[in-house]
TIRO-2110 file (N, C-alpha, C; in Angstrom, 1 decimal):
// TIRO-2110
41.4, 37.2, 77.1, N, 1, A
40.6, 36.4, 76.4, CA, 1, A
41.1, 36.8, 74.4, C, 1, A
41.4, 35.6, 73.6, N, 2, A
42.1, 36.0, 72.5, CA, 2, A
41.1, 36.4, 70.8, C, 2, A
41.4, 36.8, 70.5, N, 3, A
40.2, 36.7, 68.7, CA, 3, A
40.4, 35.2, 68.9, C, 3, A
38.9, 35.3, 68.3, N, 4, A
38.6, 34.0, 67.2, CA, 4, A
38.4, 34.4, 65.7, C, 4, A
38.6, 33.4, 65.2, N, 5, A
38.7, 33.7, 63.8, CA, 5, A
37.8, 33.1, 62.9, C, 5, A
37.1, 34.0, 62.3, N, 6, A
35.7, 33.5, 61.3, CA, 6, A
35.9, 32.3, 60.5, C, 6, A
35.5, 31.1, 60.2, N, 7, A
35.5, 30.0, 59.7, CA, 7, A
35.3, 30.0, 57.9, C, 7, A
35.6, 29.3, 57.6, N, 8, A
35.7, 29.3, 56.2, CA, 8, A
34.2, 29.5, 55.8, C, 8, A
33.2, 28.5, 56.0, N, 9, A
32.0, 28.3, 56.2, CA, 9, A
31.3, 29.7, 56.3, C, 9, A
31.6, 30.7, 56.8, N, 10, A
31.4, 32.2, 56.9, CA, 10, A
31.1, 32.7, 56.2, C, 10, A
32.8, 32.6, 55.4, N, 11, A
33.0, 33.6, 54.6, CA, 11, A
32.2, 33.4, 53.2, C, 11, A
32.1, 31.9, 53.0, N, 12, A
31.4, 31.4, 51.9, CA, 12, A
29.8, 32.1, 51.9, C, 12, A
29.2, 31.7, 53.6, N, 13, A
27.8, 32.2, 53.0, CA, 13, A
27.7, 34.0, 52.9, C, 13, A
28.3, 34.7, 53.9, N, 14, A
28.3, 36.3, 53.2, CA, 14, A
28.4, 36.5, 52.0, C, 14, A
29.4, 35.2, 51.3, N, 15, A
29.9, 35.6, 49.4, CA, 15, A
28.5, 35.6, 49.0, C, 15, A
27.8, 34.7, 49.3, N, 16, A
26.8, 33.8, 48.6, CA, 16, A
25.8, 35.4, 48.9, C, 16, A
25.2, 35.2, 50.2, N, 17, A
24.5, 36.6, 50.5, CA, 17, A
24.3, 37.8, 49.9, C, 17, A
25.9, 38.4, 49.8, N, 18, A
26.1, 39.3, 48.6, CA, 18, A
26.2, 39.3, 47.5, C, 18, A
26.5, 38.3, 46.9, N, 19, A
26.0, 38.1, 45.5, CA, 19, A
24.6, 38.3, 45.1, C, 19, A
24.1, 37.1, 45.8, N, 20, A
22.1, 37.3, 45.6, CA, 20, A
21.7, 38.8, 45.4, C, 20, A
22.3, 39.3, 46.5, N, 21, A
21.9, 40.7, 46.5, CA, 21, A
21.9, 41.7, 45.6, C, 21, A
23.5, 41.7, 45.0, N, 22, A
24.0, 42.7, 43.9, CA, 22, A
23.0, 42.3, 42.7, C, 22, A
23.0, 40.9, 42.2, N, 23, A
22.4, 40.7, 41.3, CA, 23, A
21.0, 40.6, 41.1, C, 23, A
20.3, 41.1, 42.2, N, 24, A
18.5, 41.2, 42.3, CA, 24, A
18.5, 42.5, 41.7, C, 24, A
19.2, 43.3, 42.0, N, 25, A
19.0, 44.8, 41.4, CA, 25, A
19.5, 45.1, 40.0, C, 25, A
20.0, 44.5, 39.8, N, 26, A
20.2, 44.5, 38.2, CA, 26, A
19.6, 43.8, 36.9, C, 26, A
19.3, 44.6, 35.9, N, 27, A
17.6, 44.5, 35.0, CA, 27, A
18.7, 43.8, 34.0, C, 27, A
18.1, 43.1, 33.0, N, 28, A
18.5, 42.0, 32.5, CA, 28, A
19.0, 42.8, 30.9, C, 28, A
19.9, 42.5, 30.2, N, 29, A
20.5, 43.9, 29.4, CA, 29, A
19.5, 43.2, 27.8, C, 29, A
19.7, 41.9, 28.0, N, 30, A
18.7, 41.7, 26.3, CA, 30, A
17.6, 40.7, 27.5, C, 30, A
16.7, 40.8, 26.3, N, 31, A
15.6, 40.0, 26.6, CA, 31, A
15.8, 38.4, 26.3, C, 31, A
14.6, 37.8, 26.8, N, 32, A
15.2, 36.2, 26.3, CA, 32, A
14.5, 36.2, 25.3, C, 32, A
14.5, 35.1, 24.2, N, 33, A
13.7, 35.3, 23.0, CA, 33, A
12.5, 34.5, 23.3, C, 33, A
11.2, 34.6, 22.9, N, 34, A
10.5, 33.7, 22.9, CA, 34, A
10.3, 32.4, 22.2, C, 34, A
10.1, 31.1, 23.3, N, 35, A
10.2, 29.4, 22.0, CA, 35, A
9.1, 29.6, 22.2, C, 35, A
8.7, 28.8, 21.1, N, 36, A
7.2, 28.1, 21.0, CA, 36, A
7.4, 26.8, 21.4, C, 36, A
6.2, 26.4, 21.9, N, 37, A
6.2, 25.3, 22.9, CA, 37, A
6.6, 24.1, 22.0, C, 37, A
7.6, 23.0, 22.7, N, 38, A
7.5, 21.7, 21.6, CA, 38, A
6.9, 20.7, 22.1, C, 38, A
6.4, 20.3, 20.7, N, 39, A
5.4, 19.2, 20.5, CA, 39, A
5.8, 18.4, 21.8, C, 39, A
4.3, 17.6, 22.1, N, 40, A
4.7, 16.8, 23.2, CA, 40, A
3.5, 15.5, 22.6, C, 40, A
3.1, 15.6, 22.2, N, 41, A
2.2, 14.5, 21.4, CA, 41, A
2.0, 14.4, 20.0, C, 41, A
1.5, 13.4, 20.0, N, 42, A
1.1, 12.6, 18.2, CA, 42, A
-0.4, 13.0, 18.2, C, 42, A
-0.6, 13.4, 17.8, N, 43, A
-2.6, 14.1, 17.3, CA, 43, A
-2.8, 13.4, 16.0, C, 43, A
-3.2, 13.0, 15.8, N, 44, A
-4.4, 12.7, 14.5, CA, 44, A
-4.8, 14.2, 13.7, C, 44, A
-4.4, 13.8, 12.3, N, 45, A
-4.8, 15.0, 11.4, CA, 45, A
-6.6, 15.2, 11.8, C, 45, A
-7.1, 16.5, 12.0, N, 46, A
-8.4, 17.1, 12.1, CA, 46, A
-8.9, 17.4, 11.1, C, 46, A
-8.5, 17.2, 10.0, N, 47, A
-9.3, 18.2, 8.8, CA, 47, A
-8.8, 19.4, 8.4, C, 47, A
-9.6, 20.3, 8.7, N, 48, A
-9.6, 21.8, 9.1, CA, 48, A
-9.3, 22.3, 10.1, C, 48, A
-9.6, 21.4, 11.2, N, 49, A
-9.6, 22.3, 12.4, CA, 49, A
-7.6, 22.6, 13.0, C, 49, A
-7.9, 23.4, 13.7, N, 50, A
-6.4, 23.7, 13.7, CA, 50, A
-6.0, 23.1, 15.1, C, 50, A
-4.7, 22.7, 14.7, N, 51, A
-3.9, 21.1, 15.8, CA, 51, A
-3.7, 21.8, 17.2, C, 51, A
-3.7, 21.8, 18.5, N, 52, A
-3.0, 22.0, 19.7, CA, 52, A
-1.6, 22.4, 19.7, C, 52, A
-0.7, 23.7, 20.1, N, 53, A
0.6, 23.8, 19.5, CA, 53, A
1.2, 22.3, 20.0, C, 53, A
0.9, 21.8, 21.2, N, 54, A
1.6, 20.5, 21.8, CA, 54, A
1.3, 19.3, 20.8, C, 54, A
0.8, 19.8, 19.5, N, 55, A
0.9, 18.2, 19.0, CA, 55, A
1.6, 18.4, 17.5, C, 55, A
2.0, 17.4, 17.2, N, 56, A
2.3, 17.2, 15.7, CA, 56, A
1.2, 16.0, 15.2, C, 56, A
0.5, 16.8, 13.7, N, 57, A
-0.2, 15.8, 13.3, CA, 57, A
-0.1, 14.5, 12.3, C, 57, A
-0.3, 14.0, 12.2, N, 58, A
0.0, 12.9, 11.4, CA, 58, A
-1.3, 12.0, 11.0, C, 58, A
-1.0, 11.5, 9.9, N, 59, A
-2.7, 10.7, 9.0, CA, 59, A
-2.6, 9.5, 9.8, C, 59, A
-3.8, 9.0, 10.3, N, 60, A
-3.7, 7.6, 11.2, CA, 60, A
-3.9, 6.9, 10.1, C, 60, A
-4.7, 7.0, 8.9, N, 61, A
-4.8, 5.6, 7.9, CA, 61, A
-3.4, 5.2, 7.2, C, 61, A
-2.7, 6.4, 6.9, N, 62, A
-1.1, 6.6, 6.2, CA, 62, A
-0.3, 5.8, 7.4, C, 62, A
-0.4, 6.2, 8.6, N, 63, A
0.5, 5.2, 9.8, CA, 63, A
-0.1, 3.6, 9.6, C, 63, A
-1.2, 3.7, 9.5, N, 64, A
-1.3, 2.2, 9.9, CA, 64, A
-1.1, 1.2, 8.5, C, 64, A
-1.0, 2.4, 7.4, N, 65, A
-0.9, 1.4, 6.1, CA, 65, A
0.6, 1.0, 6.2, C, 65, A
1.6, 2.3, 6.7, N, 66, A
2.8, 1.8, 6.6, CA, 66, A
3.3, 0.5, 7.6, C, 66, A
2.5, 0.8, 8.5, N, 67, A
3.0, -0.6, 9.5, CA, 67, A
2.2, -1.9, 9.2, C, 67, A
1.4, -2.2, 8.0, N, 68, A
1.3, -3.3, 7.4, CA, 68, A
2.3, -3.6, 6.6, C, 68, A
3.0, -3.1, 6.1, N, 69, A
4.0, -2.8, 5.1, CA, 69, A
4.9, -4.1, 5.0, C, 69, A
5.0, -4.7, 6.2, N, 70, A
5.9, -5.9, 6.4, CA, 70, A
4.8, -6.9, 5.6, C, 70, A
4.0, -7.2, 5.8, N, 71, A
3.2, -7.8, 5.0, CA, 71, A
3.5, -8.3, 3.2, C, 71, A
3.9, -7.1, 2.9, N, 72, A
3.8, -6.5, 1.1, CA, 72, A
4.9, -7.9, 0.8, C, 72, A
4.8, -8.1, -0.2, N, 73, A
5.6, -9.6, -1.2, CA, 73, A
6.8, -8.0, -2.4, C, 73, A
8.0, -8.6, -2.1, N, 74, A
9.1, -7.9, -2.6, CA, 74, A
8.6, -8.1, -4.8, C, 74, A
9.1, -7.3, -5.4, N, 75, A
8.9, -7.1, -6.6, CA, 75, A
9.4, -8.0, -7.6, C, 75, A
9.1, -9.0, -8.4, N, 76, A
10.4, -9.5, -9.0, CA, 76, A
10.4, -9.0, -10.5, C, 76, A
11.7, -9.5, -11.0, N, 77, A
11.7, -9.2, -12.4, CA, 77, A
10.4, -10.2, -13.4, C, 77, A
10.1, -9.6, -14.3, N, 78, A
9.3, -10.2, -15.0, CA, 78, A
10.1, -11.9, -15.6, C, 78, A
11.0, -11.9, -15.9, N, 79, A
12.2, -13.3, -16.3, CA, 79, A
12.0, -13.9, -15.0, C, 79, A
12.2, -13.2, -13.8, N, 80, A
12.0, -14.2, -12.6, CA, 80, A
11.4, -14.6, -12.2, C, 80, A
9.6, -14.2, -12.2, N, 81, A
8.7, -14.4, -12.4, CA, 81, A
7.9, -15.5, -13.7, C, 81, A
8.1, -15.4, -14.3, N, 82, A
7.9, -16.6, -15.5, CA, 82, A
8.9, -17.9, -14.8, C, 82, A
10.1, -17.2, -14.7, N, 83, A
11.0, -18.8, -13.9, CA, 83, A
10.1, -19.3, -12.7, C, 83, A
10.0, -18.6, -11.9, N, 84, A
9.0, -19.1, -10.6, CA, 84, A
8.0, -19.7, -10.5, C, 84, A
7.1, -19.4, -12.2, N, 85, A
6.0, -19.8, -12.5, CA, 85, A
6.2, -21.7, -13.2, C, 85, A
6.9, -21.6, -13.4, N, 86, A
7.1, -22.9, -13.9, CA, 86, A
6.8, -24.1, -12.5, C, 86, A
7.2, -23.6, -11.2, N, 87, A
6.9, -24.5, -10.2, CA, 87, A
5.8, -24.1, -10.0, C, 87, A
4.6, -23.7, -10.4, N, 88, A
3.0, -23.9, -10.0, CA, 88, A
2.0, -25.0, -10.1, C, 88, A
2.3, -25.8, -11.3, N, 89, A
1.7, -27.0, -11.9, CA, 89, A
2.2, -28.2, -11.0, C, 89, A
3.7, -28.2, -11.4, N, 90, A
3.8, -29.5, -10.3, CA, 90, A
3.5, -29.6, -8.7, C, 90, A
4.1, -28.2, -8.4, N, 91, A
3.3, -28.2, -6.4, CA, 91, A
1.8, -28.2, -6.6, C, 91, A
1.0, -27.6, -7.2, N, 92, A
-0.1, -27.8, -7.4, CA, 92, A
-0.4, -29.0, -7.5, C, 92, A
-0.1, -30.0, -7.9, N, 93, A
-0.4, -31.8, -8.6, CA, 93, A
-0.1, -32.6, -7.2, C, 93, A
1.3, -31.7, -6.9, N, 94, A
1.5, -32.8, -5.4, CA, 94, A
0.9, -32.3, -4.0, C, 94, A
0.7, -31.5, -3.9, N, 95, A
-0.4, -31.0, -3.1, CA, 95, A
-2.1, -31.6, -3.1, C, 95, A
-2.5, -31.3, -4.7, N, 96, A
-3.7, -32.1, -5.0, CA, 96, A
-4.1, -33.7, -4.2, C, 96, A
-3.1, -33.8, -4.1, N, 97, A
-2.5, -35.6, -4.5, CA, 97, A
-2.7, -35.8, -2.8, C, 97, A
-2.6, -35.0, -2.2, N, 98, A
-2.8, -35.7, -0.4, CA, 98, A
-3.9, -35.7, 0.2, C, 98, A
-4.3, -36.5, 0.7, N, 99, A
-5.5, -37.1, 1.9, CA, 99, A
-5.4, -35.8, 3.0, C, 99, A
-7.2, -35.7, 2.1, N, 100, A
-7.5, -34.5, 2.9, CA, 100, A
-8.0, -34.9, 4.5, C, 100, A
-8.0, -34.0, 5.6, N, 101, A
-7.5, -33.2, 5.8, CA, 101, A
-5.8, -33.1, 5.6, C, 101, A
-4.8, -32.6, 5.4, N, 102, A
-3.5, -32.4, 5.4, CA, 102, A
-2.6, -32.4, 6.2, C, 102, A
-2.2, -32.8, 7.2, N, 103, A
-1.2, -32.2, 7.6, CA, 103, A
-0.1, -31.4, 7.4, C, 103, A
0.5, -30.7, 8.9, N, 104, A
1.8, -29.5, 8.5, CA, 104, A
3.1, -30.6, 7.7, C, 104, A
3.1, -31.8, 8.1, N, 105, A
4.5, -32.5, 7.8, CA, 105, A
3.7, -33.2, 6.7, C, 105, A
2.4, -33.6, 5.7, N, 106, A
2.4, -33.9, 4.7, CA, 106, A
2.5, -33.1, 3.4, C, 106, A
1.9, -31.9, 3.9, N, 107, A
2.3, -31.0, 3.3, CA, 107, A
4.2, -30.0, 2.6, C, 107, A
4.8, -30.4, 4.3, N, 108, A
6.4, -30.3, 3.9, CA, 108, A
6.7, -31.2, 3.0, C, 108, A
6.7, -33.0, 3.2, N, 109, A
6.8, -33.9, 2.4, CA, 109, A
6.5, -33.6, 0.4, C, 109, A
5.0, -33.4, 0.5, N, 110, A
5.1, -33.3, -0.7, CA, 110, A
5.8, -31.9, -1.5, C, 110, A
6.4, -31.0, -0.5, N, 111, A
7.6, -30.1, -1.2, CA, 111, A
9.2, -30.4, -1.6, C, 111, A
9.0, -31.5, -0.5, N, 112, A
10.6, -32.0, -0.6, CA, 112, A
10.2, -32.9, -2.0, C, 112, A
9.4, -33.7, -2.3, N, 113, A
9.2, -34.7, -3.5, CA, 113, A
9.6, -33.8, -4.9, C, 113, A
9.5, -32.5, -4.6, N, 114, A
9.7, -31.7, -5.4, CA, 114, A
11.5, -31.2, -5.3, C, 114, A
12.2, -31.5, -4.6, N, 115, A
13.4, -31.1, -3.8, CA, 115, A
13.1, -29.4, -3.4, C, 115, A
12.0, -28.9, -2.6, N, 116, A
11.8, -27.9, -2.7, CA, 116, A
11.7, -28.2, -1.0, C, 116, A
12.6, -27.7, -0.1, N, 117, A
12.5, -28.2, 1.7, CA, 117, A
12.7, -26.7, 2.5, C, 117, A
12.9, -25.7, 1.5, N, 118, A
12.7, -24.6, 2.6, CA, 118, A
11.1, -23.7, 3.1, C, 118, A
10.1, -25.0, 3.6, N, 119, A
8.8, -24.8, 4.0, CA, 119, A
8.5, -24.0, 5.0, C, 119, A
7.6, -23.2, 4.9, N, 120, A
7.1, -23.1, 6.2, CA, 120, A
5.3, -23.1, 6.0, C, 120, A
4.7, -23.8, 7.3, N, 121, A
3.6, -24.3, 7.2, CA, 121, A
2.9, -23.7, 8.7, C, 121, A
1.7, -23.1, 8.5, N, 122, A
1.1, -23.0, 9.9, CA, 122, A
-0.8, -23.8, 9.5, C, 122, A
-0.9, -24.5, 10.4, N, 123, A
-2.0, -24.9, 10.3, CA, 123, A
-3.4, -24.4, 11.6, C, 123, A
-4.1, -23.0, 11.2, N, 124, A
-5.2, -22.9, 11.9, CA, 124, A
-6.1, -23.6, 12.2, C, 124, A
-6.2, -24.5, 11.4, N, 125, A
-8.0, -25.3, 12.0, CA, 125, A
-8.7, -25.2, 10.6, C, 125, A
-8.2, -24.6, 9.9, N, 126, A
-9.2, -24.2, 7.9, CA, 126, A
-7.8, -24.6, 6.8, C, 126, A
-7.1, -25.2, 7.4, N, 127, A
-6.2, -26.0, 6.2, CA, 127, A
-4.9, -25.3, 6.5, C, 127, A
-4.0, -26.2, 6.0, N, 128, A
-2.6, -25.7, 6.1, CA, 128, A
-1.9, -24.7, 5.3, C, 128, A
-1.8, -23.2, 5.7, N, 129, A
-1.0, -22.2, 4.3, CA, 129, A
0.4, -22.7, 4.9, C, 129, A
0.8, -22.3, 3.5, N, 130, A
2.5, -22.7, 3.5, CA, 130, A
2.9, -21.5, 2.9, C, 130, A
4.2, -21.6, 2.6, N, 131, A
5.2, -20.7, 2.0, CA, 131, A
6.4, -21.5, 2.2, C, 131, A
6.9, -21.7, 0.6, N, 132, A
8.0, -22.1, 0.0, CA, 132, A
8.9, -21.4, -0.8, C, 132, A
10.7, -21.3, 0.0, N, 133, A
11.4, -20.7, -0.9, CA, 133, A
11.6, -21.6, -2.2, C, 133, A
11.8, -21.1, -2.9, N, 134, A
12.3, -21.5, -4.7, CA, 134, A
13.7, -21.1, -4.7, C, 134, A
14.5, -22.1, -5.0, N, 135, A
16.3, -22.0, -4.4, CA, 135, A
16.7, -20.8, -5.7, C, 135, A
16.0, -21.0, -6.7, N, 136, A
16.2, -19.8, -7.8, CA, 136, A
16.1, -18.5, -7.2, C, 136, A
15.0, -17.8, -6.6, N, 137, A
14.5, -17.2, -6.2, CA, 137, A
13.0, -17.0, -5.8, C, 137, A
11.9, -16.3, -5.3, N, 138, A
10.7, -16.0, -5.1, CA, 138, A
10.2, -17.5, -3.9, C, 138, A
9.1, -17.1, -3.9, N, 139, A
8.6, -18.2, -3.1, CA, 139, A
7.2, -18.4, -3.9, C, 139, A
6.5, -19.8, -3.1, N, 140, A
5.4, -20.2, -3.8, CA, 140, A
4.1, -20.0, -2.4, C, 140, A
3.5, -20.1, -2.1, N, 141, A
2.7, -19.6, -1.2, CA, 141, A
0.6, -20.1, -1.1, C, 141, A
0.1, -20.5, -0.6, N, 142, A
-1.1, -20.5, -0.5, CA, 142, A
-1.2, -21.8, 0.4, C, 142, A
-2.6, -22.7, 0.4, N, 143, A
-3.3, -22.7, 1.2, CA, 143, A
-3.5, -24.5, 0.9, C, 143, A
-3.9, -25.1, 1.9, N, 144, A
-4.4, -26.8, 1.6, CA, 144, A
-5.4, -26.7, 2.3, C, 144, A
-7.2, -26.9, 1.5, N, 145, A
-7.8, -26.4, 2.6, CA, 145, A
-8.2, -27.9, 2.7, C, 145, A
-9.2, -28.1, 4.2, N, 146, A
-9.5, -28.9, 4.6, CA, 146, A
-9.9, -30.4, 3.8, C, 146, A
-10.8, -29.6, 2.6, N, 147, A
-11.3, -29.9, 1.5, CA, 147, A
-11.5, -29.2, 0.5, C, 147, A
-11.4, -29.6, -0.8, N, 148, A
-11.5, -29.0, -1.8, CA, 148, A
-10.1, -28.6, -2.8, C, 148, A
-10.1, -27.7, -3.6, N, 149, A
-8.7, -27.4, -4.4, CA, 149, A
-7.6, -26.6, -3.3, C, 149, A
-6.7, -27.4, -3.8, N, 150, A
-5.1, -26.0, -3.3, CA, 150, A
-5.3, -24.9, -4.5, C, 150, A
-4.6, -23.8, -3.4, N, 151, A
-5.0, -22.1, -4.0, CA, 151, A
-3.4, -21.9, -3.7, C, 151, A
-2.7, -22.1, -5.1, N, 152, A
-0.8, -21.6, -5.1, CA, 152, A
-0.7, -20.4, -5.7, C, 152, A
0.4, -19.7, -5.3, N, 153, A
0.5, -18.6, -6.0, CA, 153, A
2.0, -18.7, -6.0, C, 153, A
2.5, -17.3, -6.7, N, 154, A
4.0, -18.1, -6.9, CA, 154, A
4.5, -16.1, -7.3, C, 154, A
5.4, -15.8, -5.8, N, 155, A
5.7, -14.0, -5.9, CA, 155, A
7.1, -14.1, -5.4, C, 155, A
7.4, -12.5, -4.7, N, 156, A
8.4, -12.6, -3.7, CA, 156, A
8.0, -12.8, -2.9, C, 156, A
9.1, -12.6, -1.7, N, 157, A
9.1, -13.1, -0.8, CA, 157, A
8.4, -11.9, 0.3, C, 157, A
8.0, -11.7, 1.1, N, 158, A
7.3, -10.6, 2.3, CA, 158, A
8.7, -9.9, 2.8, C, 158, A
8.2, -8.9, 2.9, N, 159, A
9.2, -7.6, 3.6, CA, 159, A
9.8, -8.1, 4.7, C, 159, A
9.1, -9.4, 5.7, N, 160, A
9.0, -9.6, 7.3, CA, 160, A
10.6, -10.6, 6.7, C, 160, A
10.6, -11.0, 5.8, N, 161, A
11.6, -11.8, 5.6, CA, 161, A
10.5, -13.2, 5.5, C, 161, A
11.3, -14.3, 4.6, N, 162, A
10.7, -15.7, 4.6, CA, 162, A
9.5, -15.3, 3.2, C, 162, A
8.5, -16.8, 3.3, N, 163, A
7.7, -16.9, 2.3, CA, 163, A
6.5, -17.0, 2.7, C, 163, A
5.7, -17.2, 4.4, N, 164, A
4.8, -17.5, 4.7, CA, 164, A
4.3, -16.1, 5.9, C, 164, A
3.3, -15.4, 5.2, N, 165, A
2.9, -14.4, 5.9, CA, 165, A
2.0, -14.3, 7.6, C, 165, A
2.7, -13.8, 8.4, N, 166, A
2.3, -14.6, 9.7, CA, 166, A
1.1, -13.9, 10.1, C, 166, A
-0.3, -14.2, 10.4, N, 167, A
-1.1, -12.8, 11.2, CA, 167, A
-0.8, -13.0, 12.9, C, 167, A
-1.5, -11.5, 13.0, N, 168, A
-1.6, -11.1, 14.1, CA, 168, A
-0.2, -10.6, 14.8, C, 168, A
0.8, -10.3, 14.1, N, 169, A
2.2, -9.3, 14.4, CA, 169, A
1.8, -8.0, 15.2, C, 169, A
END
């Protein structure tokens, strides 16, 4: 009978077994540095109580205020505000002339008669809210109620874009 030759897989298996046996008995030359646990959650700050190491503390009230920033209006220079204010009386007069309750299309037509065409409206059932971009910059915004006087203000656009602040974002 002839001699059989060992297969390559037998050599590989033998090498792995020998390597693992040799490395098991060798102590590490340096200790591994202790790592602090990485935070895995955001936890609202609890005043003076210590936070678990798995938390990153945050101020919940500050986070909510930041979440509402899209509703804030941009600041205008005094000159720009003064120019924008000149549009208030004509716009209020045109809106007060509308038959109540006004429809969004009526509000848009009132502003179109003043050459203000970028109008956003929202009829939530309590009147028509509006936001109008003035070509020279800034916005007119307010509400035409089902009954009573129109309320209108002049100011910068909202951070979210446009002139009409939307609810429920």
